C-alpha positions as CSV (number, residue, x, y, z in Angstrom):
1,X,-36.6,6.6,0.0
2,X,-37.6,3.5,2.0
3,X,-36.7,1.3,-1.0
4,X,-33.2,2.6,-1.5
5,X,-31.4,-0.3,0.2
6,X,-33.4,-2.8,-2.0
7,X,-32.4,-0.7,-5.1
8,X,-28.8,-0.8,-4.0
9,X,-28.9,-4.6,-3.7
10,X,-30.7,-4.9,-7.0
11,X,-28.0,-2.8,-8.7
12,X,-25.3,-5.2,-7.3
13,X,-27.3,-8.1,-8.8
14,X,-27.4,-6.3,-12.2
15,X,-23.7,-5.5,-11.9
16,X,-22.8,-9.1,-11.4
17,X,-24.9,-10.1,-14.5
18,X,-23.1,-7.4,-16.6
19,X,-19.7,-8.6,-15.2
20,X,-20.6,-12.1,-16.1
21,X,-21.5,-11.0,-19.6
22,X,-18.2,-9.0,-19.8
23,X,-16.3,-12.2,-18.7
24,X,-17.9,-14.3,-21.4
25,X,-18.9,-12.3,-24.5
26,X,-15.7,-10.6,-25.5
27,X,-13.8,-13.8,-25.0
28,X,-16.2,-15.6,-27.3
29,X,-15.8,-12.7,-29.7
30,X,-12.0,-13.2,-29.7
31,X,-12.2,-17.0,-30.3
32,X,-14.9,-16.6,-33.0
33,X,-13.4,-13.4,-34.5
34,X,-16.7,-11.7,-33.9
35,X,-16.3,-7.9,-34.0
36,X,-19.7,-7.3,-32.5
37,X,-19.0,-9.3,-29.4
38,X,-15.6,-7.7,-29.1
39,X,-17.1,-4.3,-29.3
40,X,-19.5,-5.2,-26.5
41,X,-16.6,-5.1,-24.0
42,X,-16.6,-1.3,-23.5
43,X,-20.3,-0.7,-22.9
44,X,-20.5,-3.7,-20.6
45,X,-17.6,-2.3,-18.6
46,X,-19.2,1.1,-18.3
47,X,-22.6,-0.2,-17.2
48,X,-21.0,-2.5,-14.6
49,X,-19.1,0.5,-13.3
50,X,-22.2,2.7,-13.2
51,X,-24.2,0.1,-11.3
52,X,-21.5,-0.6,-8.6
53,X,-20.9,3.2,-8.2
54,X,-24.7,3.7,-7.8
55,X,-24.9,0.9,-5.2
56,X,-21.9,2.4,-3.3
57,X,-23.6,5.8,-3.4
58,X,-26.8,4.4,-2.0
59,X,-24.9,2.8,0.9
60,X,-23.2,6.2,1.6
61,X,-26.6,7.9,1.6
62,X,-27.9,5.3,4.1
63,X,-25.1,6.1,6.4
64,X,-25.5,9.9,6.1
65,X,-29.3,9.5,6.8
66,X,-28.8,7.2,9.8
67,X,-30.8,4.4,8.3
68,X,-30.4,2.0,11.1
69,X,-32.9,-0.4,9.5
70,X,-29.9,-1.7,7.6
71,X,-27.8,-4.1,9.7
72,X,-24.5,-2.9,8.4
73,X,-25.3,0.7,9.1
74,X,-26.5,-0.1,12.6
75,X,-23.3,-2.0,13.4
76,X,-20.9,0.7,12.1
77,X,-22.5,4.1,12.8
78,X,-24.3,6.2,15.3
79,X,-26.5,9.3,15.2
80,X,-23.9,11.3,17.1
81,X,-21.1,10.4,14.7
82,X,-19.8,13.4,12.7
83,X,-20.9,13.4,9.1
84,X,-17.3,12.8,7.7
85,X,-17.0,9.7,9.8
86,X,-20.4,8.5,8.8
87,X,-19.4,8.6,5.2
88,X,-16.0,7.0,5.8
89,X,-17.8,4.4,8.0
90,X,-19.1,3.0,4.6
91,X,-15.8,1.1,4.4
92,X,-15.3,0.8,8.1
93,X,-16.5,-2.8,8.2
94,X,-16.3,-6.0,6.1
95,X,-19.3,-5.5,3.8
96,X,-18.7,-1.9,3.0
97,X,-14.9,-2.2,2.5
98,X,-15.6,-5.1,0.1
99,X,-18.0,-2.9,-1.8
100,X,-15.3,-0.2,-2.0
101,X,-12.9,-2.9,-3.3
102,X,-15.4,-3.8,-6.1
103,X,-16.2,-0.2,-6.9
104,X,-12.5,0.6,-7.3
105,X,-12.1,-2.5,-9.5
106,X,-14.9,-1.4,-11.9
107,X,-13.4,2.1,-12.0
108,X,-10.0,0.7,-13.0
109,X,-11.7,-1.5,-15.6
110,X,-13.6,1.6,-17.0
111,X,-10.4,3.5,-17.2
112,X,-8.8,0.7,-19.1
113,X,-11.8,0.7,-21.5
114,X,-11.5,4.4,-22.0
115,X,-7.7,4.1,-22.8
116,X,-8.0,0.9,-24.9
117,X,-7.8,2.8,-28.2
118,X,-4.0,2.6,-27.8
119,X,-4.3,-1.2,-27.8
120,X,-4.7,-3.7,-30.8
121,X,-8.3,-4.4,-31.6
122,X,-8.5,-7.8,-30.0
123,X,-6.3,-7.1,-26.9
124,X,-8.4,-4.5,-25.2
125,X,-11.6,-6.6,-25.1
126,X,-9.7,-9.7,-23.8
127,X,-8.1,-7.5,-21.0
128,X,-11.6,-6.2,-20.1
129,X,-12.9,-9.8,-20.2
130,X,-10.3,-10.9,-17.6
131,X,-11.3,-8.0,-15.4
132,X,-14.9,-9.1,-15.8
133,X,-14.0,-12.5,-14.5
134,X,-12.4,-11.0,-11.3
135,X,-15.4,-8.6,-10.9
136,X,-17.9,-11.5,-11.2
137,X,-16.1,-13.5,-8.5
138,X,-16.1,-10.6,-6.0
139,X,-19.7,-9.5,-6.8
140,X,-20.8,-13.1,-6.2
141,X,-18.9,-13.0,-2.9
142,X,-20.6,-9.8,-1.7
143,X,-24.1,-10.9,-2.9
144,X,-24.0,-14.4,-1.4
145,X,-22.0,-13.8,1.8
146,X,-21.5,-10.1,2.5
147,X,-24.4,-7.9,1.4
148,X,-24.3,-4.5,3.0
149,X,-28.0,-4.0,2.4
150,X,-29.5,-6.6,4.8
151,X,-32.5,-5.2,6.6
152,X,-33.4,-5.4,10.3
153,X,-37.1,-4.6,9.8
154,X,-39.4,-4.6,11.6
155,X,-37.1,-4.6,14.6
156,X,-35.2,-1.4,13.7
157,X,-32.9,-0.2,16.5
158,X,-33.3,3.4,17.7
159,X,-29.6,4.1,17.3
160,X,-26.4,2.4,16.0
161,X,-23.7,0.6,17.8
162,X,-21.2,3.2,16.6
163,X,-18.0,3.0,14.5
164,X,-15.0,1.5,16.2
165,X,-13.3,4.4,18.0
166,X,-10.0,3.3,16.5
167,X,-11.4,4.1,13.1
168,X,-12.8,7.5,14.0
169,X,-9.9,9.3,12.4
170,X,-8.9,11.0,9.2
171,X,-6.8,7.9,8.6
172,X,-10.0,5.9,7.8
173,X,-11.0,8.5,5.2
174,X,-7.8,8.3,3.1
175,X,-5.9,5.2,4.0
176,X,-8.2,2.3,2.8
177,X,-9.1,4.0,-0.5
178,X,-5.4,4.6,-1.4
179,X,-4.5,1.0,-0.3
180,X,-7.3,-0.5,-2.3
181,X,-6.3,1.6,-5.4
182,X,-3.0,-0.2,-5.2
183,X,-4.3,-3.6,-4.4
184,X,-7.0,-3.6,-7.1
185,X,-4.8,-1.7,-9.6
186,X,-2.6,-4.7,-9.9
187,X,-5.5,-6.6,-11.4
188,X,-4.9,-4.5,-14.5
189,X,-1.3,-5.8,-14.9
190,X,-2.7,-9.3,-14.2
191,X,-5.3,-8.8,-16.9
192,X,-2.7,-7.7,-19.4
193,X,-0.6,-10.7,-18.5
194,X,-3.5,-13.2,-18.9
195,X,-4.6,-11.5,-22.2
196,X,-1.0,-11.8,-23.5
197,X,-1.1,-15.6,-22.6
198,X,-4.5,-16.0,-24.3
199,X,-3.7,-14.1,-27.5
200,X,-0.1,-15.2,-27.7
201,X,1.2,-11.6,-27.8
202,X,4.0,-12.4,-25.3
203,X,6.4,-9.8,-26.8
204,X,7.7,-6.5,-25.6
205,X,4.4,-4.7,-26.5
206,X,2.3,-6.1,-23.7
207,X,5.0,-5.0,-21.2
208,X,4.8,-1.5,-22.6
209,X,1.0,-1.5,-22.3
210,X,1.1,-2.8,-18.7
211,X,3.9,-0.6,-17.4
212,X,2.1,2.7,-16.7
213,X,-0.9,0.9,-15.0
214,X,1.6,-1.1,-12.8
215,X,3.5,2.1,-11.9
216,X,0.3,3.9,-10.9
217,X,-0.9,0.9,-8.9
218,X,2.4,0.6,-7.1
219,X,2.4,4.4,-6.4
220,X,-1.1,4.2,-4.8
221,X,-0.1,1.1,-2.7
222,X,3.1,2.9,-1.6
223,X,1.0,5.8,-0.4
224,X,-1.6,3.5,1.2
225,X,1.1,1.7,3.2
226,X,2.8,5.0,4.2
227,X,-0.6,6.4,5.4
228,X,-1.3,3.2,7.4
229,X,2.1,3.5,9.1
230,X,1.5,7.2,9.9
231,X,-2.0,6.4,11.2
232,X,-0.8,3.6,13.5
233,X,2.0,5.9,14.8
234,X,-0.2,8.7,16.1
235,X,-3.4,6.8,16.8
236,X,-2.4,3.8,18.9
237,X,-0.5,5.9,21.4
238,X,2.6,3.6,21.4
239,X,4.8,5.7,19.2
240,X,5.5,2.8,16.8
241,X,5.3,3.1,13.1
242,X,5.5,-0.6,12.0
243,X,4.6,-3.7,14.0
244,X,5.0,-6.6,11.5
245,X,1.3,-7.2,12.0
246,X,0.1,-10.0,9.7
247,X,-2.3,-7.6,7.9
248,X,0.5,-5.0,7.5
249,X,2.5,-7.9,6.0
250,X,-0.5,-8.6,3.7
251,X,0.0,-5.2,2.1
252,X,3.8,-5.3,2.1
253,X,3.9,-8.6,0.1
254,X,2.2,-7.3,-3.1
255,X,4.2,-4.1,-2.8
256,X,7.5,-6.1,-2.9
257,X,6.3,-8.3,-5.7
258,X,4.9,-5.2,-7.5
259,X,8.4,-3.6,-7.2
260,X,9.9,-6.6,-8.8
261,X,7.2,-6.5,-11.5
262,X,8.0,-2.8,-12.3
263,X,11.6,-3.6,-12.9
264,X,10.9,-6.8,-14.9
265,X,8.5,-5.0,-17.1
266,X,11.2,-2.4,-17.9
267,X,13.6,-5.2,-19.0
268,X,10.9,-6.9,-21.1
269,X,10.0,-3.7,-22.8
270,X,13.5,-2.5,-23.4
271,X,15.3,-5.7,-24.3
272,X,12.6,-8.4,-24.9
273,X,13.9,-10.7,-22.1
274,X,12.4,-12.1,-18.9
275,X,9.1,-12.5,-20.8
276,X,7.9,-15.6,-19.0
277,X,9.2,-14.3,-15.6
278,X,7.4,-11.0,-16.1
279,X,4.1,-12.7,-16.8
280,X,4.6,-14.9,-13.7
281,X,5.4,-11.9,-11.6
282,X,2.1,-10.2,-12.7
283,X,0.2,-13.3,-11.7
284,X,2.1,-13.5,-8.4
285,X,1.6,-9.9,-7.5
286,X,-2.2,-9.9,-8.0
287,X,-2.4,-13.3,-6.3
288,X,-0.7,-11.7,-3.2
289,X,-3.3,-8.9,-3.3
290,X,-6.0,-11.6,-3.3
291,X,-4.3,-13.4,-0.5
292,X,-4.3,-10.2,1.5
293,X,-8.0,-9.9,0.9
294,X,-8.4,-13.5,2.1
295,X,-6.4,-12.9,5.3
296,X,-8.3,-9.8,6.2
297,X,-11.8,-11.2,5.5
298,X,-11.6,-14.9,6.3
299,X,-11.3,-14.6,10.1
300,X,-8.0,-16.6,10.2
301,X,-6.3,-13.5,11.6
302,X,-6.9,-11.6,14.9
303,X,-5.8,-8.1,14.2
304,X,-7.0,-4.5,14.6
305,X,-7.2,-4.5,10.8
306,X,-9.2,-7.7,10.4
307,X,-12.8,-7.4,9.5
308,X,-14.6,-10.7,9.2
309,X,-14.9,-13.8,11.4
310,X,-17.5,-15.8,9.4
311,X,-16.0,-19.1,8.2
312,X,-18.4,-19.2,5.2
313,X,-16.8,-16.0,3.9
314,X,-13.4,-17.5,4.4
315,X,-14.2,-20.6,2.4
316,X,-15.8,-18.6,-0.4
317,X,-12.9,-16.3,-0.9
318,X,-10.4,-19.1,-0.5
319,X,-12.3,-21.0,-3.3
320,X,-12.2,-17.8,-5.4
321,X,-8.5,-17.4,-4.7
322,X,-7.8,-21.0,-5.8
323,X,-9.9,-20.7,-9.0
324,X,-8.3,-17.4,-10.1
325,X,-4.7,-18.3,-9.2
326,X,-5.0,-21.9,-10.2
327,X,-6.5,-21.2,-13.7
328,X,-3.9,-18.5,-14.3
329,X,-1.0,-20.7,-13.4
330,X,-2.5,-23.5,-15.6
331,X,-2.7,-21.1,-18.5
332,X,0.8,-20.0,-17.8
333,X,2.0,-23.6,-17.8
334,X,0.4,-24.2,-21.2
335,X,1.7,-21.0,-22.9
336,X,4.9,-19.9,-21.2
337,X,7.0,-22.8,-22.6
338,X,6.4,-21.4,-26.1
339,X,8.1,-18.1,-25.2
340,X,11.8,-17.9,-25.8
341,X,13.9,-14.8,-25.6
342,X,16.1,-14.3,-28.6
343,X,18.2,-11.6,-26.9
344,X,21.3,-12.4,-24.9
345,X,23.1,-10.3,-22.3
346,X,26.3,-10.3,-20.4
347,X,26.9,-10.9,-16.7
348,X,27.6,-7.2,-16.1
349,X,24.8,-5.9,-18.2
350,X,21.9,-4.0,-16.7
351,X,19.7,-7.0,-17.3
352,X,21.8,-9.0,-14.9
353,X,21.7,-6.4,-12.2
354,X,17.9,-6.1,-12.5
355,X,17.6,-9.9,-12.4
356,X,19.5,-9.9,-9.1
357,X,17.2,-7.2,-7.8
358,X,14.2,-9.3,-8.9
359,X,15.6,-12.4,-7.1
360,X,16.2,-10.5,-3.9
361,X,12.7,-8.9,-4.0
362,X,11.2,-12.3,-4.5
363,X,13.2,-13.7,-1.6
364,X,12.0,-10.8,0.6
365,X,8.4,-11.5,-0.5
366,X,8.7,-15.2,0.4
367,X,10.3,-14.3,3.7
368,X,7.4,-12.2,4.7
369,X,4.9,-14.8,3.3
370,X,6.5,-17.5,5.4
371,X,6.5,-15.4,8.6
372,X,2.9,-14.5,8.0
373,X,1.5,-17.9,7.1
374,X,3.7,-20.2,9.3
375,X,1.7,-19.5,12.5
376,X,-1.6,-20.1,10.7
377,X,-0.4,-23.4,9.3
378,X,1.0,-24.4,12.6
379,X,-2.4,-23.6,14.2
380,X,-4.4,-25.3,11.5
381,X,-2.7,-28.6,12.1
382,X,-3.1,-28.4,15.9
383,X,0.6,-28.1,16.4
384,X,0.1,-25.3,18.9
385,X,0.1,-21.6,18.7
386,X,3.3,-19.7,17.9
387,X,4.0,-16.0,17.1
388,X,6.4,-14.7,14.5
389,X,7.2,-11.1,15.1
390,X,9.8,-8.4,14.9
391,X,12.8,-10.6,15.9
392,X,12.3,-12.9,12.9
393,X,11.7,-10.2,10.4
394,X,14.5,-8.0,11.6
395,X,17.0,-10.9,11.5
396,X,15.9,-12.3,8.1
397,X,14.4,-9.4,6.2
398,X,16.7,-6.5,7.0
399,X,20.1,-7.9,5.7
400,X,18.5,-9.0,2.4
401,X,16.9,-5.5,2.1
402,X,20.2,-3.8,2.6
403,X,21.8,-6.0,0.0
404,X,19.0,-5.1,-2.4
405,X,19.6,-1.4,-1.8
406,X,23.3,-1.9,-2.8
407,X,22.2,-3.4,-6.1
408,X,19.7,-0.6,-6.6
409,X,22.6,1.8,-6.6
410,X,24.5,-0.1,-9.2
411,X,21.8,-1.2,-11.7
412,X,20.9,2.3,-13.1
413,X,24.6,2.9,-13.9
414,X,25.0,-0.3,-16.0
415,X,24.5,-0.3,-19.7
416,X,22.2,-2.7,-21.5
417,X,23.7,-6.0,-22.6
418,X,27.2,-5.5,-21.2
419,X,29.1,-3.0,-19.0
420,X,32.8,-2.8,-18.3
421,X,33.6,-3.3,-14.7
422,X,36.0,-0.4,-14.8
423,X,33.1,1.9,-15.7
424,X,31.1,0.8,-12.7
425,X,34.1,1.2,-10.4
426,X,34.9,4.6,-11.7
427,X,31.3,5.8,-11.0
428,X,30.9,4.0,-7.7
429,X,34.1,4.5,-5.7
430,X,33.8,8.2,-4.9
431,X,30.1,7.9,-3.6
432,X,31.2,4.9,-1.6
433,X,34.1,6.8,0.0
434,X,32.0,9.8,0.8
435,X,29.2,7.7,2.2
436,X,31.6,5.8,4.6
437,X,33.3,9.1,5.6
438,X,30.0,10.9,6.3
439,X,28.6,7.9,8.2
440,X,31.8,7.8,10.4
441,X,31.4,11.5,11.2
442,X,27.7,11.1,12.1
443,X,28.4,8.1,14.4
444,X,31.1,9.9,16.3
445,X,28.2,11.7,18.0
446,X,26.3,8.5,18.8
447,X,26.9,5.1,20.4
448,X,28.5,3.1,17.7
449,X,26.4,0.3,16.3
450,X,28.0,-1.6,13.3
451,X,24.7,-2.6,11.8
452,X,23.2,0.9,11.9
453,X,26.4,2.4,10.7
454,X,26.5,0.0,7.7
455,X,22.8,0.8,7.0
456,X,23.4,4.5,7.1
457,X,26.4,4.3,4.8
458,X,24.4,2.2,2.3
459,X,21.5,4.7,2.4
460,X,23.9,7.6,1.8
461,X,25.6,5.7,-0.9
462,X,22.4,5.2,-2.8
463,X,21.6,8.9,-2.6
464,X,25.1,9.8,-3.8
465,X,24.9,7.2,-6.6
466,X,21.6,8.8,-7.8
467,X,23.3,12.2,-7.9
468,X,26.4,10.8,-9.6
469,X,24.3,9.2,-12.3
470,X,22.3,12.4,-13.0
471,X,25.5,14.5,-13.2
472,X,27.0,12.0,-15.5
473,X,24.0,12.3,-17.9
474,X,23.6,16.1,-17.8
475,X,27.3,17.0,-17.9
476,X,28.3,14.6,-20.7
477,X,26.9,16.6,-23.6
478,X,27.8,20.0,-25.1
479,X,24.4,21.5,-24.2
480,X,23.9,23.4,-21.0
481,X,23.0,21.5,-17.9
482,X,19.5,22.9,-17.9
483,X,18.9,21.9,-21.5
484,X,20.3,18.4,-21.0
485,X,18.3,17.9,-17.7
486,X,15.1,18.9,-19.5
487,X,15.6,16.2,-22.2
488,X,16.0,13.4,-19.7
489,X,12.8,11.3,-19.9
490,X,10.2,11.4,-17.1
491,X,10.6,7.7,-16.3
492,X,14.3,8.3,-15.5
493,X,13.4,11.0,-13.0
494,X,10.7,8.8,-11.6
495,X,13.2,6.0,-11.1
496,X,15.6,8.3,-9.4
497,X,13.0,9.9,-7.2
498,X,11.7,6.4,-6.1
499,X,15.3,5.3,-5.3
500,X,15.9,8.5,-3.3
501,X,12.7,7.8,-1.4
502,X,14.0,4.4,-0.4
503,X,17.1,6.0,1.0
504,X,15.2,8.7,2.8
505,X,12.9,6.2,4.5
506,X,15.9,4.0,5.5
507,X,17.6,7.1,7.0
508,X,14.4,7.8,9.0
509,X,14.3,4.2,10.2
510,X,17.9,4.3,11.3
511,X,17.7,7.6,13.2
512,X,14.4,6.8,14.9
513,X,16.0,3.5,16.0
514,X,19.2,4.9,17.4
515,X,18.5,8.5,18.5
516,X,15.0,8.4,20.0
517,X,14.3,8.8,23.7
518,X,11.3,8.1,25.8
519,X,10.1,8.0,29.4
520,X,7.0,7.0,31.3
521,X,6.4,9.2,34.4
522,X,3.9,10.2,37.0
523,X,3.0,13.8,36.7
524,X,0.9,15.9,39.0
525,X,-0.1,19.6,38.2
526,X,3.0,21.7,38.4
527,X,5.5,18.8,37.8
528,X,8.3,19.2,35.3
529,X,10.2,16.5,33.5
530,X,13.4,16.9,31.4
531,X,14.0,14.7,28.4
532,X,16.8,15.5,26.0
533,X,17.0,19.2,25.5
534,X,13.3,19.7,26.3
535,X,11.4,20.3,29.5
536,X,7.8,19.3,29.9
537,X,5.5,21.0,32.5
538,X,2.2,19.3,33.4
539,X,-0.5,22.0,34.1
540,X,-3.3,19.6,34.8
541,X,-6.3,18.4,32.8
542,X,-9.5,19.9,31.6
543,X,-12.8,18.2,30.6
544,X,-13.9,18.3,27.0
545,X,-17.2,17.3,25.4
546,X,-16.9,15.9,21.9
547,X,-19.7,15.1,19.5
548,X,-19.9,11.5,20.6
549,X,-17.3,11.3,23.4
550,X,-16.1,12.9,26.6
551,X,-12.4,13.5,27.2
552,X,-9.9,14.5,29.8
553,X,-7.3,16.7,28.0
554,X,-3.9,17.0,29.5
555,X,-2.3,20.5,29.2
556,X,1.5,20.3,28.9
557,X,3.9,23.2,28.1
558,X,7.1,22.3,26.4
559,X,10.2,24.4,27.1
560,X,13.5,24.6,25.2
561,X,16.3,26.8,26.6
562,X,13.7,28.2,29.1
563,X,11.3,29.3,26.4
564,X,7.9,27.8,25.8
565,X,7.9,26.4,22.2
566,X,4.6,24.5,22.3
567,X,1.6,23.5,24.3
568,X,0.6,19.9,23.8
569,X,-2.9,18.5,24.5
570,X,-3.1,14.7,24.7
571,X,-6.5,13.2,25.5
572,X,-8.1,10.3,27.2
573,X,-11.5,9.8,25.5
574,X,-14.6,7.8,26.5
575,X,-16.8,7.0,23.5
576,X,-20.4,7.1,24.8
577,X,-22.1,4.5,22.6
578,X,-19.5,1.7,23.1
579,X,-18.3,2.9,26.5
580,X,-14.7,2.4,25.1
581,X,-11.6,4.3,26.3
582,X,-9.2,5.6,23.7
583,X,-5.9,7.5,23.9
584,X,-5.3,10.4,21.5
585,X,-1.7,11.3,21.4
586,X,-0.4,14.9,21.1
587,X,2.2,15.6,18.5
588,X,4.6,18.5,17.9
589,X,6.1,17.7,14.5
590,X,9.4,18.9,13.2
591,X,11.6,18.1,10.2
592,X,14.2,16.3,12.3
593,X,12.2,15.3,15.4
594,X,8.7,14.7,16.7
595,X,7.6,15.4,20.3
596,X,5.0,12.8,21.2
597,X,2.9,12.6,24.4
598,X,0.1,10.3,25.4
599,X,-1.8,10.0,28.6
600,X,-1.8,6.8,30.6
601,X,-4.1,6.2,33.5
602,X,-5.4,8.7,36.1
603,X,-3.7,8.4,39.5
604,X,-4.3,9.9,42.9
605,X,-4.3,13.7,43.6
606,X,-4.9,14.8,40.0
607,X,-1.8,13.0,38.7
608,X,-1.6,11.0,35.5
609,X,0.7,8.5,34.0
610,X,2.3,10.2,31.0
611,X,4.4,8.8,28.1
612,X,6.8,11.2,26.5
613,X,8.8,10.4,23.4
614,X,11.3,12.3,21.3
615,X,11.3,10.6,17.9
616,X,14.3,11.6,15.8
617,X,13.8,11.9,12.0
618,X,10.6,9.8,12.2
619,X,8.9,11.8,9.5
620,X,11.6,10.9,7.0
621,X,10.1,7.5,6.9
622,X,6.8,8.8,5.4
623,X,8.6,11.5,3.4
624,X,10.5,8.7,1.7
625,X,7.1,7.0,1.0
626,X,5.8,10.2,-0.6
627,X,9.0,10.4,-2.8
628,X,8.5,6.8,-3.9
629,X,4.9,7.4,-4.7
630,X,5.8,10.6,-6.7
631,X,8.4,8.6,-8.6
632,X,5.9,5.9,-9.6
633,X,3.4,8.5,-10.8
634,X,6.1,10.4,-12.7
635,X,7.3,7.3,-14.4
636,X,3.8,6.4,-15.5
637,X,3.4,10.0,-16.9
638,X,6.1,9.4,-19.5
639,X,4.9,10.7,-22.8
640,X,5.7,7.5,-24.7
641,X,2.9,5.7,-22.9
642,X,0.4,8.1,-24.5
643,X,1.3,7.2,-28.1
644,X,-1.2,5.1,-30.0
645,X,0.0,1.6,-30.7
646,X,-1.0,0.1,-34.1
647,X,-2.7,-3.3,-34.1
């Protein structure tokens, strides 16, 4: 077993060699019309995947066995760490998270290889070859700058430094893998776009091939972002769910661009227009995924999410970023001018509405990109240090996002090519009237805020427009409602579910902004505090010994109408290995509100500083994210994507 780390490193070397062969041989086979070289793409992909998965498994075994002779294990684990955190600590630092990134990339490539029988004979190998290029670059990155298998022999430490206490949470187990599934999944859409440019097949077919992969990637990224928001909400003890942190923005940018790509692919497949724009969006989306990787791993950002601070790594990944994006844009410049759409459409056609949505999504992406990179550029040129935070994003991002949601409600109602304005008005006026009326009723019970009222009305309008469109489709035929509803395609239900998810998340954001209450108080044993319709009684603290920490646990009874409805147990933990204090908030969740309590600092006579929050509708934010994810997966599951395509 002593040689396992060396074997893991050796597997990564072999994986890079196979990735390099995958990048070169099928492409040569395409140019030379050599069937043997083209056929080599699949086995090369499978071997590359097997080698990276084996290397990842070896690293996981090293963590599980407390092999502190490995530098990465000693820096990110401890013998007292529970086994589930030891395994998730594999991606708790820079080197391991990069290995997870590469492993997921090879899994995506293998899935494409497995499904490539639905593609023309030459297209599948070229797509895999492009993925081989990306894999080669990242395998070289991990081998030359970020190997997780570096030994500390003969000076092996007795125990490890421990995993960062912030990461000792179920969030680490599920959030990064889901986020990376989305990040890396966009490489498939990118590979299809580059393959279309290389082969010249810039027709509607490539959009049809790329759509299900893009939908699934977008769904995973949506889930990853939602999980990250939920993790920050309960773990950091501040009760916030989004901080416009630069690394949060790094995941939001490819999500926005990916949303535009999904809609653009739909237009290209259905109507054969926006071909060049769709290819450019595929390149742009994956480029933003790579940019997020650069921001997290280059050391240019200081964040709770940032992993690396080695400038060598930053230079390497920046060079990789420039090579991949630069060569892609160069190829696009050579080929895209040859693509001309032969299909026209009117100003009121669905194509126009989706084009407007694409433009707004692109503006939103560039807005976030500017707010994220501007402080870095300012600092790089020694112009001083500035911070771009919530005021900028709320002032610039939010109005454009609301306008986008308005067009989201209109676009599905429009017909392809051209739509009569009277038809759109007939379908939209009643939902608009109901939305305005219901919003006015809701805000009679709250302090009026014009911006929040408008936002709530738009969210309700989007929900009502989705319902109006569905009723129009299922009630317009002679068949029964159930028969007609069953015949609607899955991608239609996926779209409606995703749009409803946007509205639900927006409603959650609105209510948590306008109807939440909080207080910070000193509480001694026996003290009671009233907040809203709840009364909180502090009974004192009790000492708890955890597997690798000690904690003071506050015991707080919650009353409503004089009846105890919950006992909440917030903690203040001291992690032994790092001697680091952490706050573990206590939550009492509900469909329309969360009770949230965190302990501050201990005070005299057994008293503590206590933060108490009542968060109204906060869970609707993540419920909307789950609906969006389900919509993306349902759209990808449409049966037409499983039909074989002739060469």
